[in-house]
C-alpha positions in Angstrom: -18.0 11.9 24.5 -15.5 14.6 26.3 -15.2 14.0 29.9 -14.5 17.4 31.5 -14.3 15.9 35.0 -11.9 13.3 34.3 -8.3 13.6 35.4 -7.1 10.9 33.1 -5.7 11.2 29.3 -8.3 11.5 26.5 -7.7 10.5 23.3 -9.1 12.2 20.5 -9.0 10.4 16.8 -10.5 10.1 13.3 -12.7 7.5 13.7 -11.4 6.2 10.1 -7.8 6.0 11.2 -6.5 2.3 10.7 -7.1 0.4 13.9 -3.5 -0.6 14.0 -2.2 2.7 14.4 -4.9 3.6 16.6 -3.9 0.5 18.8 -0.1 1.6 18.7 -0.9 5.4 19.3 -3.4 4.1 22.4 -0.3 1.8 23.8 2.2 5.1 23.7 -0.1 7.0 25.6 -0.8 4.6 28.4 2.9 4.7 29.0 3.0 8.4 30.0 0.5 8.9 33.3 2.2 12.2 33.6 -0.3 13.4 31.0 -3.3 13.2 33.1 -5.8 15.6 32.6 -4.6 16.3 28.9 -6.4 15.8 25.5 -3.9 14.0 23.4 -5.0 15.3 19.5 -3.4 13.1 16.6 -1.7 15.0 14.4 1.0 14.3 11.6 4.6 14.9 12.4 7.5 16.4 10.3 9.1 13.1 10.1 6.3 11.1 8.4 5.1 9.7 11.8 1.8 9.8 13.7 1.9 12.0 16.7 -0.1 13.7 19.3 -0.5 16.9 20.7 -0.7 17.3 24.0 -3.2 19.9 25.5 -4.3 20.4 29.3 -7.6 20.5 29.6 -7.1 24.2 31.5 -5.3 25.6 28.8 -8.2 24.6 26.3 -10.8 26.1 28.9 -8.7 28.8 28.9 -8.6 29.6 25.4 -12.5 28.9 25.5 -12.8 31.2 28.0 -11.1 33.9 25.7 -13.2 33.3 22.9 -16.5 33.8 24.3 -15.5 37.0 25.8 -14.2 38.1 22.3 -17.8 36.8 21.0 -19.9 38.1 24.0 -21.3 34.4 24.3 -23.9 33.7 26.9 -26.4 31.1 28.1 -28.6 32.4 25.2 -26.7 31.5 22.2 -26.8 27.8 20.2 -23.7 26.4 18.8 -24.2 24.7 15.4 -20.9 22.6 15.0 -19.8 20.8 11.7 -16.5 20.0 12.9 -15.2 16.9 14.2 -14.8 16.4 17.9 -11.0 14.9 17.1 -10.1 18.8 15.5 -9.0 21.4 17.9 -11.9 23.4 16.5 -14.5 21.3 17.4 -13.2 20.6 20.9 -13.3 24.3 21.1 -16.9 24.7 20.7 -17.5 22.3 23.3 -15.4 24.2 25.9 -16.8 27.4 25.1 -20.4 25.9 25.2 -19.4 24.5 28.9 -18.4 28.0 30.1 -21.1 30.0 28.8 -24.3 27.6 29.3 -24.9 27.8 26.1 -26.4 25.1 24.0 -24.4 23.1 21.5 -25.7 20.9 18.5 -23.5 18.7 16.3 -23.8 18.2 12.2 -20.4 16.1 12.1 -20.8 12.3 11.1 -17.7 10.3 10.1 -20.6 8.2 8.1 -21.9 11.1 6.7 -20.5 13.6 4.0 -20.7 17.5 4.2 -23.4 19.0 2.1 -24.2 23.0 2.3 -27.7 22.5 2.0 -28.4 20.7 5.0 -26.4 22.5 7.0 -28.0 25.7 5.9 -31.3 24.2 7.0 -30.0 22.9 10.5 -28.6 26.6 10.8 -32.4 27.6 10.7 -34.5 25.1 11.9 -31.9 25.3 15.6 -32.1 29.2 15.6 -28.3 29.0 15.8 -26.7 31.9 17.0 -22.8 30.8 16.9 -20.9 28.6 14.2 -17.6 27.9 13.0 -16.3 26.5 9.5 -13.2 26.1 7.7 -13.1 27.8 4.3 -14.1 24.9 2.2 -17.1 25.0 4.1 -17.8 28.7 3.3 -16.9 28.4 -0.5 -20.4 25.8 -0.4 -22.3 27.9 1.3 -21.2 31.3 -0.7 -21.9 29.0 -3.9 -25.5 28.3 -2.9 -25.9 32.3 -3.4 -28.0 32.2 0.0 -27.7 34.7 3.3 -27.7 32.7 6.9 -31.1 32.9 9.2 -31.7 36.4 10.8 -30.4 34.3 14.4 -26.8 34.0 13.4 -24.9 36.8 14.6 -21.2 35.1 13.9 -19.6 32.6 12.1 -15.9 31.8 12.5 -13.9 30.8 10.0 -10.7 29.1 10.5 -8.4 26.3 9.6 -6.9 28.1 6.7 -6.6 31.2 4.4 -9.8 32.8 3.1 -9.5 34.1 -0.1 -10.7 38.0 -0.3 -13.2 37.7 -2.9 -14.9 34.6 -0.9 -14.8 36.9 1.8 -16.7 39.6 0.4 -18.9 37.5 -1.7 -20.3 35.8 1.6 -20.7 39.0 3.3 -22.6 40.6 0.5 -25.3 37.7 1.4 -25.0 38.8 5.2 -22.8 36.0 6.6 -21.7 37.7 9.6 -18.1 36.3 9.1 -15.3 36.7 11.8 -11.7 35.4 10.5 -9.3 33.3 12.9 -5.9 32.6 12.6 -5.2 29.6 15.3 -3.3 26.1 15.8 -3.8 23.1 17.7 -0.9 24.1 19.7 -2.4 26.7 21.1 -6.0 25.2 21.7 -7.6 26.9 18.7 -7.8 30.4 18.0 -4.8 32.7 18.4 -6.1 35.7 16.6 -9.7 36.5 15.2 -11.4 39.8 13.6 -13.5 41.6 15.6 -17.5 41.1 16.4 -19.3 42.9 13.8 -16.2 43.6 11.6 -18.1 42.4 8.4 -19.8 45.7 8.6 -16.7 47.3 7.6 -15.7 48.0 3.9 -12.0 46.3 3.9 -10.3 43.1 5.0 -10.2 42.6 8.4 -7.8 42.5 10.7 -7.2 39.6 13.4 -7.0 40.7 16.9 -4.7 38.2 18.9 -7.2 37.2 21.8 -6.6 38.4 25.5 -4.5 35.5 27.0 -2.0 35.8 23.7 1.6 37.8 23.3 2.9 37.4 19.6 6.4 38.2 18.5 9.0 37.7 15.7 12.0 34.8 16.4 15.3 35.7 14.9 14.3 33.9 11.8 11.2 36.1 11.2 9.2 33.4 12.1 6.1 34.2 14.5 6.5 32.9 18.1 3.6 32.6 20.6 3.4 33.0 24.6 0.3 31.7 26.3 -1.0 29.7 29.3 -3.2 28.3 26.7 0.0 26.5 24.8 0.5 22.6 24.5 2.6 20.8 27.0 4.3 18.7 24.3 4.6 16.1 21.6 4.2 12.3 21.8 5.6 10.5 19.0 6.5 7.0 18.5 10.5 5.5 18.3 12.7 2.8 18.3 13.0 2.5 22.0 9.6 3.5 22.9 7.6 6.7 23.7 9.3 10.0 22.8 7.8 12.8 24.5 9.3 16.3 23.5 8.3 20.0 24.9 8.6 22.4 21.6 8.7 25.5 23.9 11.6 27.5 24.4 11.4 29.6 27.4 7.8 29.7 27.3 7.6 30.6 23.7 6.3 28.4 20.9 8.0 28.8 17.6 6.0 28.5 14.4 6.9 28.5 10.4 4.6 31.3 9.7 5.8 34.3 8.3 3.2 36.6 10.0 2.8 40.7 8.8 1.5 43.1 11.6 -0.5 46.3 11.1 -1.7 48.3 14.4 -0.9 45.5 16.3 -3.2 42.9 14.5 -2.3 40.1 12.3 -2.8 41.2 8.3 -1.8 38.2 6.8 -0.3 34.5 7.4 2.3 32.9 5.2 3.3 29.3 5.9 6.6 28.2 5.1 7.2 24.5 6.5 5.7 21.5 4.7 2.1 21.6 6.2 -0.5 22.3 4.2 -4.3 22.9 4.8 -6.7 21.0 2.5 -10.2 21.5 3.3 -9.5 22.6 7.1 -7.3 19.8 7.8 -3.7 19.9 8.3 -1.7 17.5 5.5 2.3 16.9 6.4 3.5 16.5 3.0 6.8 14.7 4.5 4.3 11.9 5.9 2.6 11.3 2.4 5.8 11.1 0.8 6.8 8.3 3.3 3.7 6.5 2.5 4.2 6.7 -1.3 7.3 5.4 -1.2 6.4 2.6 0.9 3.7 2.1 -1.5 6.3 2.5 -4.6 8.4 -0.2 -3.0 5.6 -3.0 -2.4 4.8 -2.2 -6.3 7.8 -2.6 -7.6 7.8 0.7 -9.1 11.1 2.1 -10.8 10.1 5.4 -12.3 10.6 8.5 -10.7 7.4 10.2 -8.3 6.7 13.5 -6.5 3.4 14.6 -5.0 3.0 18.5 -5.0 0.0 20.1 -3.7 -1.7 22.1 -6.4 -3.8 25.5 -5.4 -7.5 24.6 -5.5 -10.3 27.2 -5.4 -12.6 25.3 -3.0 -10.2 23.0 -0.8 -7.2 25.2 -0.4 -4.9 22.4 -2.4 -5.3 19.2 -3.8 -2.6 16.3 -3.7 -1.6 15.7 -7.1 1.0 13.2 -8.7 4.1 13.4 -10.9 5.5 10.8 -12.7 8.3 10.3 -15.3 7.4 7.0 -17.3 4.8 6.6 -19.9 4.6 2.6 -19.7 3.8 2.9 -15.7 0.9 1.3 -14.3 0.0 4.4 -12.5 -3.5 3.5 -11.7 -2.5 0.8 -9.6 0.0 2.9 -7.2 -2.9 5.5 -7.0 -5.4 2.9 -6.0 -3.0 1.7 -3.2 -1.7 5.0 -1.9 -5.2 6.6 -1.6 -6.2 3.4 0.1 -3.9 4.6 2.9 -4.3 7.9 3.7 -7.6 10.4 4.5 -10.2 11.2 1.7 -9.0 14.6 2.2 -5.2 13.8 1.3 -6.1 11.1 -1.9 -4.2 11.9 -4.9 -7.1 13.7 -7.4 -4.7 14.1 -10.4 -2.0 12.5 -12.0 0.6 14.2 -14.8 3.0 12.8 -16.7 6.0 14.6 -17.2 9.3 14.7 -18.9 11.6 15.1 -15.6 10.9 15.7 -12.2 13.3 18.3 -10.8 15.0 17.9 -7.8 17.7 19.5 -5.8 21.0 17.9 -5.2 19.9 16.5 -1.8 17.0 14.8 -3.7 14.8 16.7 -2.5 11.5 17.9 -4.9 11.7 21.3 -6.6 8.0 21.5 -6.2 7.6 25.2 -6.9 8.3 24.2 -10.7 4.8 22.6 -10.7 2.8 24.4 -8.5 0.8 26.7 -11.6 -1.7 24.6 -13.2 -0.8 26.1 -16.6 2.7 24.5 -16.2 1.7 20.6 -17.1 -1.1 19.0 -18.4 -4.0 18.1 -16.2 -4.8 14.5 -16.1 -7.6 13.5 -13.7 -7.7 10.7 -11.7 -10.9 9.6 -9.7 -10.7 7.2 -7.4 
């Protein structure tokens, strides 16, 4: 449960996280009392280690207030939330409901699998007016070929890029979509399409919310200034907890290349190793670190590489390349899949003549990121 009145640190983590990792993170957090009145959201660090994003409660509420104004939310609204509370999207809905006095119902359960038909029934039965979804969930709903109940006035779509064909397909069925660009470091939404914008003919532009200032840095990547930014990151190190503030003179620098049109966001391209799978951020460096551990434990000597392949529903799936026909690859895949979250599991394996690498040993994934370049070999775990 979210306790808005508490001034202590509140940890929000995936209940599927291994117990030993959870205890390590809890131990780290307890050593930093200066982060009282913060939410700590578990994410993946670029080094392959788990880290926390520290979000001030007042920042989360500031973001929620801006979203409420954008949605014209009131106490008459009913939220149906299919997102987990350890996700900044689910946390944001809680904050918006708190401030607007609206009702919020949850469909997420760590023990239950998402099912579009059941969600649609709930949407109708509770007469929901607002909801929030990731693109993979929208894909499943569009596949049902059904529109939403008449009570629904807005469905925010965040957590990844939405394909234009999917957007228009859903809009044709009457889904009142608001596309959104956001991130954990900014307590959820940064820019969102206009309320009622789905009625227009074109693909929507995203309007920065009232508390957000956007610009480009010297490398052409987006930087953000806002009172709703993170305080910093908490990571484990050899000498104990390491807390860092990534902001530079009040600006948070992203690894996103953003195209602007009329002062609004027209497109976003991510340039770092973070990808989105079914709305979840996945750090490829962390997965590669786990793969190396498993490779050593299983005494594998063949070449291995993880490659994110485009997927119509999930955005990407994780697939594995290997270069030795005699390798007992199923054993390695099973060990790897047991150590990662379900959406991070290897879905296909591919035997290739060689794995191209840079002079520094970095896998050149671009050579394999088209399905017609390698033979598909499904792996079901």
